[in-house]
C-alpha positions as CSV (number, residue, x, y, z in Angstrom):
1,M,-14.7,-7.2,11.7
2,I,-15.5,-6.9,8.0
3,N,-18.4,-8.6,6.3
4,E,-18.0,-11.3,3.7
5,E,-18.8,-9.0,0.7
6,Q,-16.1,-6.5,1.9
7,Q,-13.7,-9.3,2.5
8,K,-14.1,-10.4,-1.1
9,K,-13.6,-6.8,-2.4
10,D,-10.5,-6.5,-0.2
11,E,-9.0,-9.7,-1.6
12,R,-9.8,-8.7,-5.2
13,Y,-8.0,-5.3,-4.7
14,M,-5.2,-6.8,-2.8
15,R,-4.6,-9.2,-5.7
16,M,-4.2,-6.1,-7.9
17,A,-1.7,-4.7,-5.4
18,L,0.1,-8.1,-5.5
19,D,0.3,-7.9,-9.3
20,E,2.0,-4.5,-8.8
21,A,4.4,-6.0,-6.2
22,Q,5.2,-8.8,-8.7
23,A,6.1,-6.1,-11.3
24,A,8.4,-4.5,-8.8
25,F,10.0,-7.9,-8.0
26,E,10.6,-8.5,-11.7
27,A,12.2,-5.1,-12.0
28,G,14.6,-5.7,-9.1
29,E,12.6,-3.4,-6.8
30,I,11.5,-4.3,-3.3
31,P,8.2,-6.0,-4.1
32,I,5.6,-3.8,-2.6
33,G,2.5,-2.8,-4.6
34,A,-0.4,-0.4,-3.9
35,V,-3.8,0.3,-5.3
36,V,-6.1,3.2,-4.6
37,V,-9.8,2.6,-4.9
38,C,-12.5,5.3,-4.9
39,K,-16.2,4.3,-4.8
40,D,-15.4,0.8,-6.1
41,R,-13.2,2.1,-8.9
42,V,-9.5,1.6,-9.2
43,I,-8.0,5.1,-9.7
44,S,-4.3,4.3,-9.3
45,R,-1.9,1.4,-9.2
46,A,1.8,1.6,-8.4
47,H,4.8,-0.3,-7.1
48,N,8.1,0.6,-5.6
49,L,10.4,2.6,-8.0
50,T,13.2,3.6,-5.6
51,E,15.9,1.9,-7.7
52,T,14.5,2.8,-11.0
53,L,14.1,6.5,-10.1
54,C,17.1,6.7,-7.7
55,D,14.7,8.2,-5.3
56,V,14.3,6.9,-1.7
57,T,10.8,8.4,-1.5
58,A,9.4,6.5,-4.6
59,H,7.6,3.9,-2.5
60,A,4.5,2.2,-3.9
61,E,2.2,4.2,-1.6
62,M,3.7,7.5,-2.5
63,Q,3.4,6.7,-6.2
64,A,-0.2,5.6,-5.8
65,I,-1.2,8.6,-3.7
66,T,0.3,11.0,-6.3
67,A,-1.4,9.3,-9.2
68,A,-4.8,9.2,-7.3
69,A,-4.6,12.8,-6.4
70,N,-3.9,13.7,-10.1
71,T,-6.8,11.5,-11.2
72,L,-9.2,13.2,-8.8
73,G,-7.8,16.7,-9.3
74,G,-7.2,17.3,-5.5
75,K,-4.8,16.4,-2.8
76,Y,-7.3,14.9,-0.4
77,L,-8.4,11.3,-0.9
78,T,-11.3,11.3,1.5
79,D,-13.4,8.8,-0.4
80,C,-10.7,6.4,-1.1
81,T,-9.2,3.1,0.2
82,L,-5.5,2.4,-0.1
83,Y,-4.5,-1.3,-0.5
84,V,-0.9,-2.1,0.0
85,T,0.9,-5.4,0.2
86,V,3.1,-4.5,3.2
87,E,2.5,-2.2,6.1
88,P,3.4,1.4,5.3
89,C,6.6,2.9,6.7
90,T,6.6,6.1,8.7
91,M,7.1,8.3,5.6
92,C,4.2,6.7,3.8
93,A,1.9,6.7,6.8
94,G,2.5,10.4,7.1
95,A,1.6,10.9,3.5
96,I,-1.5,8.7,3.9
97,G,-2.5,10.8,6.9
98,W,-2.0,14.1,5.1
99,A,-4.0,12.8,2.1
100,Q,-6.8,12.0,4.6
101,I,-7.3,8.5,3.3
102,P,-10.0,7.1,5.6
103,R,-9.3,3.4,5.1
104,I,-6.0,1.5,4.7
105,V,-5.8,-2.2,4.0
106,Y,-2.5,-4.0,4.1
107,G,-1.3,-7.6,3.7
108,C,1.5,-8.2,6.0
109,Q,3.2,-6.3,8.8
110,D,6.7,-4.8,8.6
111,D,8.1,-5.5,12.1
112,K,11.3,-3.5,11.3
113,R,10.1,-0.4,9.5
114,G,6.3,-0.4,9.8
115,Y,4.5,2.7,11.1
116,H,2.7,0.8,13.9
117,L,6.0,0.6,15.8
118,L,7.7,3.8,14.8
119,A,4.8,6.3,14.3
120,P,1.5,4.8,15.4
121,N,-0.3,8.1,15.2
122,A,0.8,9.1,11.7
123,L,-2.5,8.2,10.0
124,H,-5.5,10.5,10.0
125,P,-7.2,10.1,13.4
126,K,-10.4,8.8,11.9
127,A,-8.7,6.3,9.6
128,T,-9.5,2.6,9.9
129,V,-6.9,-0.1,9.2
130,T,-7.6,-3.6,8.0
131,T,-4.6,-6.0,8.1
132,G,-3.9,-9.6,7.1
133,I,-5.6,-9.6,3.7
134,L,-3.7,-12.2,1.6
135,E,-1.1,-12.0,4.3
136,S,0.8,-15.1,3.4
137,D,1.0,-14.2,-0.3
138,C,2.3,-10.8,0.6
139,R,4.9,-12.1,3.1
140,E,6.1,-14.9,0.8
141,L,6.8,-12.5,-2.1
142,M,9.0,-10.3,0.2
143,Q,10.8,-13.3,1.7
144,T,11.5,-14.7,-1.7
145,F,12.9,-11.3,-2.9
146,F,15.2,-10.9,0.1
147,K,16.4,-14.6,0.0
148,Q,17.5,-14.0,-3.6
149,K,19.3,-10.8,-2.6
150,R,21.3,-12.4,0.2
């Protein structure tokens, strides 16, 4: 259980991730956004770029992790929290684990491709996960996107 102050921070940073997801939506990308925070400072923001870059690995989390590592000058993000609008996939969960991110916060679950079903041990063993932050907003953006696609 997180305290009220942490809840407010989580919601503030998740709103930033939602802004990134909205940018992805507007660009025709699957609307997922991610933000990496280190010691209460945003060090990277990203959204899906798989269509733009013609790269299946250009997920929001991967883009945010790369940018954060470049900002900090090292591959391990041990003082960081990753905020992402949708539960990471297996690939992203593996990258999050390798980057040793100790805290992951996501909005809504991905019951088809989420790591919790396919690779529940992909994150670093000491990582903590907080779910459901602005869950309905995160889910609604995804549902709207896919309704327009179909």
